[in-house]
C-alpha angles and dihedrals in degrees: 000000000000107000125200120207114205104207100192142119090211115200108320112226097018119093090178093056093044091053087054091050090049093049093051092048091048089055092052093045093050091048088055091053099258120157094191136036120196126194133204124264115293089000096153095063109009127260110245097047099117116206091003086079090073093040094052097039115119135187119262089257097042132123094280090052089054091050092051090047089053091050092050093049095045093052096036100234137106119255130205107194130178123221145146108274122211115210112167108304093340129090118204131193097236147173124204127198117213121186126226094269092054097258115142107238106177142354124201129191118209109254101191113053119204123222134333093297094063095040089053094052109030144052113223119244121236105208108092097188123043118166143168136186114248128171093335095313131102104233121201131193133221132150127228110284090032092074092054088070106078091208091066096054091042091052088056092048092052090048091054103256112169100180120028115201115206118180105195147183098204110178140191128311095029107071090131088077091066094036100045116002097054096051089047091052089053092049100044092046098037098233141108116261121201107197112184121188142190122241139219133009121323119172108311093343133087112201117210105207112207094140112182145185104215120194130213091264089063094252123133103235090187129017127182125207128227098288135072108290145154111223128182136200137156129257099208116198092197092055090044093054092049092048092051091050091053097042114059099186095123094042093048095053118123102202092174088073094055103065091113090065092073 
């Protein structure tokens, strides 16, 4: 499945403008043969927008969700978009996967919040593995800091995730996460990892770009630079099956030895 990574910070504070950016990118991605478009973390509203996070948060089935579903259906490709989710009195840092006919397939709430900013504005989710079937692949969802915990990616591997989508807001001085950690996660768990970042300065943060689609051999099949960019690469189930046959990491595990980890 050709996967498009939308490395962009959009227009922080404006859901309307970000929906326009998403629609334009979906058109370009579809024209290039993509079956899936993935955004950066908090793409729908912006990340460093303070109390506007709560003001702009919407339920998973809100107006913005309907607009993304319409975009997906019109361009004929699935979309994974990240946004602040309102659920009662709580606000979650979330990503929702919508299929090419506009149906909502899965919604994930970030379980591991990073830094004081996120702890001040979000409630952590409590479902570590959220998946959906898409175009013959089992697609899993995490957000940014989540993937830096090896247990999270391994839980997805054990649950059968083929392609792990990770909208992110990776900031300076941590580019090594995109450059090194993400390809290692793909290799040690025998899966594809689509890691999609923001760019430029936003509030107190400087986002470093470097979005990547890493394959199960640990190679970056696509790598963005430090500017806004749409990059594409293929998640190939045939290559994935061959890689899993040749790499026995998951089969050679001895979980009985790891009780001390929990």
